[in-house]
N, C-alpha and C positions, 0 to 999 in steps of 0.2 A: 162738388156738391155745394150749393149756396148755404150760407150760414144758417138761415132760418130752417131749411130742410134738415140740416145736420143736427140742430137743436131738437127738432121734433123726433128725429130718428135715434136720439140718445147717443150720438157719436161724441167722442172726446174732442173738444174744440181747442185749437191752438191759435192764439192771437199774439202778434208781436206789436210792440209800440215803437214807432219811428218818429222822432222829432223832425219837423221840417227845418231847413237851414235859417240862420239869421242872415239873410241875404238872398240874392236872386240866383245863386249857383246851386242847382239841384243835382249836379252830376254824382256826387258821393252818395246822396240820398237814394237815387235810383240804382246806383251800383250795389249798395248794400242790400237794397230790397231784392234785387235779382239773385243774391246769394241764398235767399230763403224761399224763392219762388217755388211753389209746389209743396213746400214743407209746412207752411202755415196756412190757416184758412182765410185770414185777412190781416191787414196791418192797420192798427189804430193810429191815426195822425192827430196828436193833441193840438188843441187850439190855444196857443200861447200859454203853455203850462207854467205854473207859478207866476203868472202875469208878466212874463218876460217876452219882449217883442221878438217874434220870429215870423216867417212866412205863414200864411193861414193854413188851417186844416183843409179847407176847400182846395187851395192850390196844391197841397201835397197829395190829396186824394186824386186830383185830376192827373198828376204825373204818374201815380201808381196805376190808375185805371188805363192810361195810355200804354203802359207796359204789360197789360194783361194781368195785373196784380190786384185782387180784391182788396178794397179799403174800407175803413170805418171812419166816417165823417163825424168829427166831434163838434157839436154845436153848443154854444156857450151863452148863458143868460147875461153874463157880465158886460159884454161889449156892444151889443146890438139891440135896437128896439124891435118891435114886432114886425115892422115892415121889412127891415133888413134880414131878420131871422128867416122869415118866410121866403124872401128872395133867394137866400143862400140855400135853403132846403130844396127849393124847386130847381135851382141850378145844379145842385149835387145830383138830383135824379136825372136831369138831362145829360149829365156827364157819365152816367152809367153806375153811379154809386148805389149800392143796394143795402148798405148798413149804416146806421146812424146811432150816435151815442149822445144823449143829452146830459150836460153837466152845468153846475152853478158857476164854476171858475173861481180860482183863488183871488182874494181881494187885491186890488191894484197896489195898495200900499206896501205889499210884500215884493213887488216886482221891480223892474228897472226903469219904469216910468211912474213913480209914486204919485205924481201930480195929476194923473189921469182921472177923469170923472167916470165912475162906473154908471152903467145904464140900468140893468135889472128891470127892464120894462115888464118882463114876464118872469115869474119864479119857475123853479124846476118843473113842478107839476103842470103849470100853465104851458110850458114849452113842450112837454110830452103830449099834452092835449092838442097843442097846435099841430104837431107832426101827424097825429091821428086824424085831425080835421082835414088837413091837406090830402092825406091818403084816402079820404072819403070823397074827394073831388071838389072841395070848396075852400076858400081862404077864410080868414077870421072875420071878414066883412060879409060873409055869406055868398060871395060871388063864385060862380062855377069856374073851374079851371079848364084850360085847354091842354089836356094831357095830365093824367093822374099819377103822382109818384107812388112808389111801393118800397117800403123799407122793412128790414129787421131792426127793431127799435130796442136800444139798450140804455142803461143809465148806470149810476154808481151807488154804492152803499158803504157805510163805514162799519166794517167788521170788527173794529176795535172799540166801538162805543160801549159804554157800560151804564148801568142804572137808568136814570130818566132819559139820558141821551139815546140809549139803545131802544127804549120804548118809542121815542120819536122816530128813529130809523124804521121801526116796524110799522108805524102809522104811515110813513111815506111809502113803504113797500106795498101796503095794501092799496094805496092810491095809484101806484105804478101798475100793479096787477089789473086794476079796474080800467086802466087806460092802455092795455095791450102791450106792455113792455115784455120783451122776450128774454132778455138776459141782463144780468147785473155784474158789474166789475167792482171788486172790493179794493180797498187800499192794500198796500204791500203786506204780505203775510210771511212771518218768520217763525212765530210761535204757534205750531199747529195744534197744540193742546188747547190753547186759548181760542183758536179759530174754531175748533170743534164745538165749543160752548155756544158760539154765535150760530153755527150751522143748525144746532138743535132748535133754534127759534124760527127757522125758515123752512117752509114747505117746498123743498127742492123739486117736487113733482110738478109744481105750478110754474116755476121759473128757473132758468139756468143761472147758476151762480159760478162766476169765474174769479177765483182769487188772483191777485196780482203777485207774481214772483219777480222781485226786484234783484237785478244783478248788482251786488255790492262791488265796490272798487278797492276797498281797503278796510282795515280794522278801524281806522279813524272815522271813516264814513259810517260804519256800523255803530260806533259809539255815539256819534252825533245824532243819528236817527233815533236810537234807543232813548237818548236823554231829552231830545227836543221835539220830536214829532208825535203829537197826540194820537193815541190809538194804535201805535205801532210799538211792539216789544220785540227786541232781538235777544235771544238767550245768550248768556255770558259764554256758554260753551262754544257758540258759533263765533263770537268775537275772538276767543282764545285760539280757535282753530286757524283763523286767518293770521293772527299774530305769530303763531309757531310755524306756519307753513313756509318751506323754503321758496316755493313759487306761489306768491300770494294771489296773483291774478288767476292762476289755474285753480287755486283752492276756492276762490269766489265763484268761478264757473261750476266747480264740482258741487258746491253748496246749492246753487240755483238748480242744477240738474236733479239733485237728490230731493229738493223740495217739490219739484214738479212730479217726480215719481210718487211721492207721498200723497200729494193732492189727488193724483189719479187713483191711487189705491183707496183713498177715502170715498171714492165714487162721485167726486165733483164733476160738473158738466164740462169743465175745461179749465184753461189757464190763460192769463195774459202775461207775457214775458216782457218786462220793461228793462231796457239796457242803458238808458240815460246817457246817450252819447257814445256808447260802445256798441252801436248797431252791428258792426262788423264781427262782433263776438257772438251774435245770436246763433249762428250755425253750430258753434262749439257747445253752447248751452243745450241746444236740441240734441246734439250727439251725446252729451253726458246724460240726458234724460231718456235716451234711446227712442227718440221720436223722429 
């Protein structure tokens, strides 16, 4: 069932996140994707996450679609002007991609090419509007297209925002709803009680909210995220669990699986499972979550 239809039907959506390679060898990327074929609804291919050079989201999506695996094309404001963005979106449609996710992109100063000039010709809402304009059969210059794309459109939201920042997120949400966004992906969620406070601010009958469940790799990684990543809180009990576990990798997988179960119990529309280089462990996470 296509992602958009599954959202409308109220089915629990399972997305995976697969980083494309830093290079031209896609063999392991495709191999790991085939391990979860039929178990996830689509695989999100990030567009140079954290501003680190890797193969493009469009290239990764093309590989997945050729394997019969539904993909989510991540299109990013940071790196391309409106001409290039429109060209990539049309190319994605021609390659059979049915799902698209609009993101701002992490600032290049945080990546491995900090001297890069950012583009940001369009902001996030402009980009979402551009997708809808193309899906209505015209480009941004008003010229009719030969072949009209059709996408399930998603974007991101900061579930950890507080105070005025949360108010800004809610304003952006209203603009996204007005522009036909079907689903939203949150930043990684570990503290579900805090996440519940965010959910109370969102009318989930109008839009599908998919929290990100991030597979931790160690207690050190968990501590770093908790201390340094804005909007993400990891309970100390979770960190201690990993520290005390005889098999720390298995404990991290167990924690991810338990979080997915809890998210599903909360009645959320679905989940995005991010394995950050451990894509081969996604089947084990799904097993733990009984999916």
